[in-house]
N, C-alpha and C positions, 0 to 999 in steps of 0.2 A: 233188241230193237224190232218193235214192230210198224210195217208201214201201211198207212191207210190213206186211199184215192181211190176213186172210183175211175181213173183213166190207166189202162194197163201199160200203156208206154210212159206215162209219168213215173209208176211205181216202178217198172223197169229200171229208169235211168236212175232213179234214187238208190235201188239196191245195187245197182253196178257200181256206184260213187260210194256206199258204204262199204261194201265188202272190198274194198281196195284198202281198207284200214284193218289192222291187226287187232285193235283194240275194241273194235265194234262188231258185233254178231247180229245178224237178221235173222229173226227166228220164224218170221212169217210175214203177208199180207194179207189186207184186208180190202174187199172192193165197196164196200157199204157199211153204215152205222151200226147194224146189226150184228155184222162178221165182228167188226172192231170191238164190240163188247164180249162177244164169245172167246174170240181168240186173244184178248187180252187174259181174262180170266182163265183161259185154260194154259195158256203159254206162260204168264206173269213175266212180261220183258219190263225193264226196268226204266226204257225210253218209249213212247208212241210219237210217230209224226203223223199228225192228225189234219186230213183235210175238214173245211167247215161244210161245205156244198155235198153233201152226201145222199144217197138214196135211204130210204128205210127210216133210220134214226140220224137227224142231222150232228155235225161234230161238236158242236158246243153241248147239246145233251150227253153224248155219249162219252165227252170228256167231265162234264158234270159227275155224272155216274160214276164213272171208274176213279176219278181221283177221292171221290166220297168214300170209296170202297177201301182203297189203298192210299196211306199217305203217303208211301215211299214212291208212288210212281209219277213219272214226269213227263207231261203232254207238251208238245210243241206244235201249236197252230200254223200250219203253212196256208195262205190263203190267197187266191185270183185277184180277190176284192178287197179292197182295203177303205176303212174310215176308221177315226179314233173311237166312236164308239163301239163299233164291233171289237176292236180290239179291248176296250175296257171290259166288255161283256165277256169276251174270251178268258181274261186275267180272273175275271171274277167267278168264271167257271170252273176255275183249279188248275187254269194251263199255266204253266211254267216257262212256257216262251211263246214268241209271235212273231211271224217273219212271211214277206210277200214269197210267191212260189218261186220270182226270179232271182232268190237271194244267191249269193257267191256260194259255190261250194264249200271253201274254207271258212266262211263265215257261219255256215249251216253245223259243219263238223266242230267247229269251236263252241257254238249253242247247245249241242249234244254234249259236250263235256261239261259244260257249264252247270245244265239242269241235272245232269246225273249225279252232281256233287250238291242238289238240294238249293240251288242258286237260280235266278230269274235271268232269262236271256230276250230282249226285245231288239230287233232290228232298228238302228239310229234312223234309217232312212224315211221311217214312216213318219218322223217328226219333222215338223219346220227348224226346231233347235235341237242339236244331238243331247243337251243337257236335260231336256225333258224326261227323256229316255232314264235317265239315273234316278230322276225325281220321282218317277211313276215306280220304279222297282222299289225305291225306299219308302214310298207309298204302301204297297202291297206288302212290303216285308213288316211294316208297322200294322198294317190292318190286319195280318194274321196274328199278330201277337196281341192286339188289344182292340180291335172293333170289326172283326169279322161277322160275328153274329148279328150287330146293328145294319149291316149294308145287305146282309142275306134276304131280307125281308122284301126289299125292293127289287133286288135284281135275280130273284130266285127263278130258275129256268122252268119253263112248260114241263108239265109232265107228259108220259108219252101220249096219252089219251089227248090231251090237249092239243099236242103237236098234231095230232091224227085230224083232228077236228078243224084247227088252222089250215092244214092242206087241204081240206075240203072247202073251206071257205074262201081259198084263193081260186078255186075251182068254179066259185059261183053259185054252190048249194046253197039252198035255204035250210033252216033249221029243221025242216018237216023231212026234206032229202037228206041231210046228215043223219038224223034221227034214223030213219030207213036203211040207209047205205051200212049205218054201225050196228044196228039192230039193237037200239037203246030208244028211251023215252025223248019225248020233245022236251019234258021238262030238264031229264038231266042234260041234254044239249044247250038247255039256256042256262045251266048252272057252270057247265063248262065255260061257256061265254062269257059271263059275268067274270069268272076267274082270269081268263085270258086277256081282257080288257084291264082287269085292275093290276095283273103281273107286269103288262107291257106300258101300262099309263097311257093307252089311247081310249078314244071316245067312242068309237064305234067298229064293226067287222072290216069295212073298207079300209081303215087307218092300220088295225092289226095285219092284213093281207099284204099291204105295202112294207109294213114294217118288218114281216119275216122273209120278204123277197129281198127287200133292199139289203139285209145283212147274210142273205144266202142261207137262211135256215130252211128255206124251202126252194127248188129248184124252178126255173119258170118251163121246163118241159113236164114236170109234173104236174103243172096246173091246166096240161092240154086234154 
């Protein structure tokens, strides 16, 4: 088990809870998305508890990269901010579970056991009707079997470079300033911008920035 969160108190609380369980072994903690990538590759945990709102690399991108590399890895997304679209994005990024951070300890422990057996676990409280959770799980199990490739084009995560550019956009930098900051040409920035707008299905850079901020891909303090 690997715990990924940028708040040490929250990480410590989770670790204390998990280490009370004889069947769970915590192999490490990561405080940002890049460290999550590095430690997961080095330590090869079976389950990762992943925050979305992380420095350097956001939890969605880290989840997509890691689950693409390892089909046996289960990632449970823990989020302080929920909306249904974010949940769908998390599952399409390869997550096996999705819960708010205030989830009951007993429910989280059960979710860990569930995803470690290759199944999905979603908190019923994020839905108006609990039966929707079962429907969504069935949808994703079916998608994995028959339609994953069809949905991939629409919900493909941004690349690391595109996330970097998106973060600079939220800081209000122009294409010229972004090019100077990253040491690339203005045309390259424009090409990345076109790709970002297409992947997010938005019309302009402002909408792209709002989209990323609302879903916790970029932290507000990173825009200052």
